[in-house]
C-alpha positions in Angstrom: 0.0 0.0 0.0 1.0 3.6 -0.3 2.5 5.4 2.7 -0.7 7.4 3.7 -2.7 4.2 4.3 0.1 2.7 6.4 0.4 5.9 8.5 -3.4 6.1 9.0 -3.5 2.4 10.0 -0.8 2.8 12.6 -2.6 5.9 14.0 -5.9 4.0 14.2 -4.2 1.1 15.9 -2.7 3.5 18.5 -6.1 5.2 19.1 -7.9 1.9 19.3 -6.9 1.5 22.9 -3.2 0.8 22.8 -2.5 4.4 23.8 -3.9 3.4 27.2 -1.1 1.0 27.8 1.8 3.4 27.5 2.6 6.9 26.6 3.8 7.7 23.1 1.9 4.7 21.7 0.0 6.5 18.9 3.0 8.3 17.5 5.2 5.2 17.7 2.7 3.0 16.0 2.1 5.6 13.3 5.8 5.7 12.5 6.3 1.9 12.9 3.4 1.2 10.5 5.4 2.9 7.7 8.9 2.0 8.8 9.5 -0.9 6.4 9.2 1.5 3.5 12.6 2.8 4.5 13.8 0.5 1.8 12.8 3.3 -0.6 16.2 4.8 0.1 17.7 2.3 -2.3 16.3 4.4 -5.1 19.2 6.7 -4.6 21.5 3.9 -5.7 19.7 3.5 -9.0 16.5 1.8 -10.3 18.0 -1.7 -10.5 19.1 -1.7 -6.9 15.8 -0.2 -5.8 13.9 -3.0 -7.7 16.1 -5.7 -6.1 15.5 -4.5 -2.5 11.9 -3.2 -2.9 9.8 -5.0 -0.3 12.9 -6.9 0.8 14.4 -7.6 4.2 12.5 -4.7 5.8 9.2 -6.3 4.9 10.0 -9.7 6.5 9.4 -11.4 9.8 13.1 -11.3 10.4 13.4 -7.6 9.6 10.3 -6.5 11.5 11.8 -6.6 15.0 14.7 -4.5 13.8 12.3 -1.9 12.2 10.4 -1.7 15.5 13.6 -1.2 17.4 14.7 1.5 15.1 11.4 3.4 15.5 11.4 3.0 19.3 15.1 4.2 19.3 14.2 7.3 17.4 11.2 8.0 19.6 13.4 7.5 22.7 16.0 10.0 21.5 13.4 12.6 20.6 11.6 12.1 23.9 14.8 12.4 25.8 15.8 15.6 24.0 12.4 17.2 24.5 12.1 16.1 28.2 15.6 17.2 29.1 15.4 19.9 31.7 11.7 19.4 32.3 10.2 18.3 35.5 7.9 15.3 35.5 4.3 16.6 35.8 2.8 13.2 36.4 0.1 14.0 33.9 -0.7 11.6 31.1 0.1 7.9 30.6 3.7 7.0 31.6 6.0 5.6 28.9 6.6 1.9 29.3 9.4 1.2 26.8 9.1 -2.6 26.7 5.3 -2.3 26.0 6.1 0.4 23.4 8.4 -1.9 21.6 5.8 -4.6 21.4 3.3 -2.1 20.0 5.9 -0.9 17.4 6.4 -4.5 16.4 2.6 -5.0 16.0 2.4 -1.9 13.8 5.4 -3.0 11.7 3.7 -6.4 11.1 0.5 -4.5 10.0 2.6 -3.0 7.2 3.5 -6.5 6.0 -0.2 -7.5 6.2 -1.4 -4.5 4.2 1.3 -5.0 1.5 0.2 -8.7 1.3 -3.3 -7.6 0.3 -2.3 -6.1 -3.0 -1.0 -7.6 -6.2 2.7 -6.9 -5.7 2.8 -8.9 -2.5 5.6 -9.5 0.0 8.4 -12.0 0.8 7.8 -12.4 4.5 10.2 -15.4 4.9 13.1 -13.9 3.0 16.1 -14.6 3.1 15.3 -18.2 4.0 12.6 -18.4 1.3 12.4 -15.9 -1.5 8.8 -16.8 -2.5 6.4 -14.0 -3.1 3.0 -14.1 -1.5 0.1 -11.8 -2.6 -3.6 -11.9 -1.6 -4.3 -9.7 -4.7 -7.6 -8.3 -3.5 -7.0 -4.5 -3.4 -5.1 -1.9 -5.4 -2.0 -0.2 -4.0 -4.1 2.9 -3.5 -7.6 2.3 -2.1 -9.7 5.5 -1.8 -12.3 3.7 0.3 -9.8 2.6 2.9 -8.2 6.0 3.0 -11.6 7.7 3.7 -12.6 5.2 6.3 -9.2 5.4 8.2 -9.1 9.2 7.9 -12.7 9.5 9.4 -11.7 7.1 12.1 -9.1 9.6 13.2 -10.8 13.0 12.6 -14.4 12.1 13.6 -13.7 12.3 17.4 -12.4 15.9 16.9 -15.4 16.8 14.8 -17.8 15.4 17.4 -15.9 17.3 20.1 -16.4 20.6 18.2 -20.1 19.9 17.8 -20.5 19.0 21.4 -18.6 22.1 22.5 -21.0 24.3 20.3 -24.1 22.6 21.7 -23.2 22.3 25.4 -20.8 25.3 25.5 -18.2 23.1 27.1 -15.3 21.1 25.9 -16.6 17.5 25.8 -13.6 15.3 25.0 -14.0 12.3 22.6 -10.9 10.1 22.9 -11.5 8.4 19.6 -11.3 4.8 20.6 -14.6 3.8 19.1 -14.2 5.4 15.7 -10.6 4.0 15.4 -11.8 0.5 16.2 -14.7 0.9 13.7 -12.3 2.0 11.0 -10.0 -1.0 11.5 -13.0 -3.4 11.6 -14.4 -1.7 8.4 -11.0 -2.2 6.7 -11.1 -6.0 7.5 -14.7 -6.1 6.3 -13.7 -4.4 3.1 -11.0 -7.1 2.6 -13.6 -9.8 3.1 -15.8 -8.3 0.4 -12.9 -7.8 -2.0 -11.8 -11.4 -1.4 -15.3 -12.7 -2.2 -15.4 -10.7 -5.4 -11.9 -11.8 -6.3 -12.9 -15.5 -5.9 -16.0 -14.9 -8.1 -14.0 -13.3 -10.8 -11.5 -16.2 -10.8 -14.3 -18.8 -11.1 -15.7 -16.9 -14.0 -12.3 -16.8 -15.8 -11.7 -20.5 -15.1 
């Protein structure tokens, strides 16, 4: 999938309740969900090299833990730099770095899953097995998924604004429900696409 879908998926995962487990969960999962596409840097070494490494080791079960560690490391460095000299206020969810790494790994694996759903596919067992696997049910850019995931993130803010206008007070919508709904809707969309894909294959055969 293209980067925006990965970013939105990671953000929805964080807002779906994982942000209650540790601080910095949403930003970490958002970044980790797109981290495997760091292999795009190979394009600076030429199109052939880029083609060889596209959806390579960073998109594998072996590479995923390292991608998650990279993201958590970057978040830790930024958090340390920003927090330096500040006193702990005690407000907000405390950061649990072990839990945060687990969430980053989950988000990284979501990237592999999403890329598996399109026709290009992934090589999740590389370098032990170079076989490509593709579900081939959605296009690389799916407008419906983009809209659903985007609404899952912005709807709580819109509801908060409406509630503030009606009640004249800042009612806070944390966004867990809409985020979960967006993720469930994405899976439901996959099921529908898979069904249509199977019907098309039966017709062709």
